[in-house]
C-alpha angles and dihedrals in degrees: 000000000000117000107259108185099055090046092054090046092060104034082108126174115238093238112167134204152307121301127248134155117244119179135183129174124255127236138167115280129227119223094265102041137051122225127252107258147217121234125218129191112255123195125212105258094202105060104347085246097147148359127222137180110249133180113272114246095019125121107257129187140151134079139174111337111200128191096161140346090273096039112066125140124192108220131190130178121187124184123184120229106282092019098262093134126036120186125190133189115191127331130245092218095064113107133184117272138218125198107237115234133199093267092054092048091052088051090059101262118133137196113268093031119127115215137173113275126219092261092051101258129108122281123193121212108222140136115257117278123203117227095266092044091052092046089058092043091052091048091055093044102044113009113036134006094208108024122178102220109213101176148331138129142167111310100229100193094052092042092052092046097054092044091053090052094046102045100081094043094047090054091052090051092052095245139110110231134179131178134204130200116196143152144206133209120202148165122223111189104303094342129093125214144184132194130184122187139179118208127186127200122198135182136162113284092222131027131000124321146129121301105221133180141183141195099244098184136005133180143148148127145242121212133185096217131042091226089065095058097093090044091053091047091053092050093046094051092045091053096045092047093052103045105118128185114231108245094218091051090047092053092051092046093048090057089054094052102049088144087076110089119233090242093057092046090054090047091054091049092049093050092047092049091052092051091046092055091050091050093046090052091053092047092051091049093048096045091073092054104034114147089008128127111312100237091066091068124087091212088069093064092097092058101038099082097042099035101040092127091053091051090052090052091054091048092054094047111105121246091236092057091048092047093234141112129204117240124200128209129169091229105035098030122207120354130171118226136167113285094229095113139057097219133033128201135192139181143193096293093055096251120152127205130174130218136185093223134043093251112115113252120247099205121128096007101312123246093142126155125197118256128207115244130190 
């Protein structure tokens, strides 16, 4: 018989992150650059389970995807106008896993098989995958049949952080648990993509029992042009750092999953909070450089070694040909924007807006200061 308790413990919902409002001002885009954007709060239309900040004017869909009381995933899809950038948070098709053992194999089960779990939902038999291994597996399965992986690995700081948060709670629940955060960078034809995943493995602390694991969080993007990679990274980290579970929904759901121990619930919350902080830090860092030159973005690390020649080509390309101009500000530094305007303005939240004249804009409450542009 399949181990029930550890499975239930880690049929965890991919709930992401604390809410905050992040706004930037819109402008027209040139062919080779995307505009800085405004974010609006979007509420899950399925169960009102969560809210998340999403780019204004983009196509947004998703919501809570429920297979059982203990198996709910919060899914968001965001597509830019024209489809140049596609962002995804979680996936409704992801199911909890159990590592098959010798007894199961002798009973006729096989790796890769999906069976019915004790709580009624699906359960996939599969060896444990670290975060970076699962990111590659997901890419092959859902994003590209023949990807050219250009980078990616375990993210040690985030992995260490979630394991520190989880250790005390796992002990109280009577299980050994370890998490792994990892990513993968890839090219698929002319497109570029990125996936980051968190996986968690659990097993009884003492005695025999099932080894179960789950994909705790998943996110990423696919873009049509390399110049859009930093822009997509900024949007992804903003979304994942602002996804907030509705307290009333959480209370109702907790009543439905009383089989989850309080210790495991606290462990999940602690791990999610740690991941949220990491994502928020990245979003803050990237906000000051959005739509800037690609080498300033951490998300480009997977391409830098292999695509150095390509990066040099972009650097040599003239601003006129790219349809951009470089703006300078003593706080935000250099940022590339479309060259559709004569004057560019910024403010404390990092927004940029362009005007034809040297009169300060009045949009979104004012507070704009003039930037220097080349």
